[in-house]
N, C-alpha and C positions, 0 to 999 in steps of 0.2 A: 599981691594977694590975688588969690584966684577969684575969679568972677563967679557970681552966683549962677550965671547962665551955664558956666562950664560944669557945674555940679548937677544940673537938671538932666534927666535922661533925654537922649535924642529920640527923634521919631523912629529911627530904625531900631534902636535898642528896645523901644516899647513894643514894636511889632514882633521882635524876637521873643520877648518875654511872653507876649500874648499867644504866639504860635507854638510854644513849647507845651506839650500836653501835661496835664496834671498827673500825679502818680496814680490816681484812680483810673484815669483814662488810659494810661499806659498798661495797667493791669488788665483792664477790660479788653484792650486791643490784643494783648498777649493771650488772654483767655480765649478770645475769638479765634486767634490763630491756632491755638492748641486744640480747640473743639473742631476746627476745620481739619486739622491733621488727624485727630481721632476718627472723624467721620471717614476720611480717606482710608485710614488703616482698617476700619471696620469693613468698608467696601472690599478692600483687598483680601481681608480675612474671609469674608463671605464668598468671594470668587474662588479663593484657594480651597475652601471647604467644598464648594460645588464641584470643582475639578477633581478633588480627592475622592468624592463620592462617585463621580463618573468613572474614574480610574479603578476604583474598587469593584464597581459593577462589571466593568469590562474584564477585570481580572477573574472574577467569579465565572463569567460567561466562558472565558477561555479555558478555565479549569474544567468546566462541565464539558466543553467540546473536546478537550484532551481526554477525559474519561471515556467519552463516546467513541473517539477515534481508537483508543487503546482497546476498547471492547470489540470494535469492528476488526481490528488487527488480529486479536486473539482468535476471533471466529474464522477469519480468513486463513490464519496459520493452521487451525484445526482442520479446515476443509482441505487445505493443501496437503497436510499429512495424510488425510484419508484418501485423497486422490493418488498420492504417491504409493500408499499401501495397495490400493486397487490396481495400480499399474504393476507393482511387484507381483501381486497375486495372478494377474493376467499373464505376465511373462512366465511364471511358474507353470501355469496351466498350458500355455503354448508349448513349453519345453516338454511337458508330459505327453501332450498330443503328438508332438514330433517323434518322440520315442516310440509311442504306440504305432504310429504310421510306419515308421522304419521297421519295427519288428513285424508288423502285419505284412508289409510288402516282402520282406525277406522270407517269411514263412510261406506266403503264397507262391513265390518263385520257386522255393524248395519243393513244395508239393507238386507244382507243375513239372518240374524236372524229373521228379520221381515217377510221375505218371507217364512222362515221355519215355523213360527207361523201361517201364512196364510194357508200354505199347511196342517199343522196338523189340523187346524180348518175347512179346506175345505172338499170337497167331498172325499169319500174314493176311488172312481174309479180313477184309473190312478194316485192315490196319490203316490204310491210307485215309479212309473216311474218318476213322476214329482219331487218327493223328490230326487231321484238319480240324476236327471239333476241339481237340485238346489245344492245338495251336491257337484256335480262335479264342478258347477260354483263357489261354495264357496271355494272348494279346489283350483280351478284355481286362484280365487282372492287372496286367502291366499298365493299361490305360487308367484303370481305377487308382492304382498306386500313384501314377503320375499326377492325376487330379488331386488326390489327397495330399501329395507332397506340395503341389502348387498351391492348394488351399492353405496348407500350413505356412508355406513361404509368404503367401499374401497376408495371412493373419500376422505373421512375424513382422512384415513390412508395416502393416497397420499399427502394430504395437510400437514399432520404432517411431512412426509418425506421432502416435499418442505420447510417446516419451518426449519427443521434440516439443510437442505442444505443451506438455506438462513443464518441461524445462523453461519454455518461453513464459508460461504463466508464472512460474516460480521467479524468474528474472523480473517480470513485471511487478510482482508483489514486493520483491526486494526494493525495486526503484520507488514504488509507492510508499513503502515503509520508510525508506531513507528520506523521501521528500516530506513525509508527515513528521518525522522526527526532527527535520531541519526547520519546520515551521515553528 
């Protein structure tokens, strides 16, 4: 027959029973864990909302900067078109001036030759003196024509330089546009 002592709980089994939490304590403990998790989730949610607000603000700022850059680009393109039109107008004007100078020089040389023929066919008295005056006048007209032609050539060269500058500006604007659009 079993001994009564064998039926009594041992000291270690009593400690086990006393260390096991009651159902209410287990629920309270679980509730504290859940509240702690809820607090952490609320902190994470708050941080996410703060980051989202910051991203939204930065997005709006970038959109505003984009609008400003597009406006500047449109203005620069308009100015570039105006500069190109001005260059074309100057080239047309230079071509007209060149034509006028050429016609004027040809006419002056023709008049001088006609006068030389008249002098040769005219009286011999004073013809040499007259001829020298006409030759001086022809030389003067030729010099004037050369100066006008040189001025037109110089203007043409300046126009070419302006064209090259305009092309450089255009290339620079294209590079700026490309870099802006890549941003």
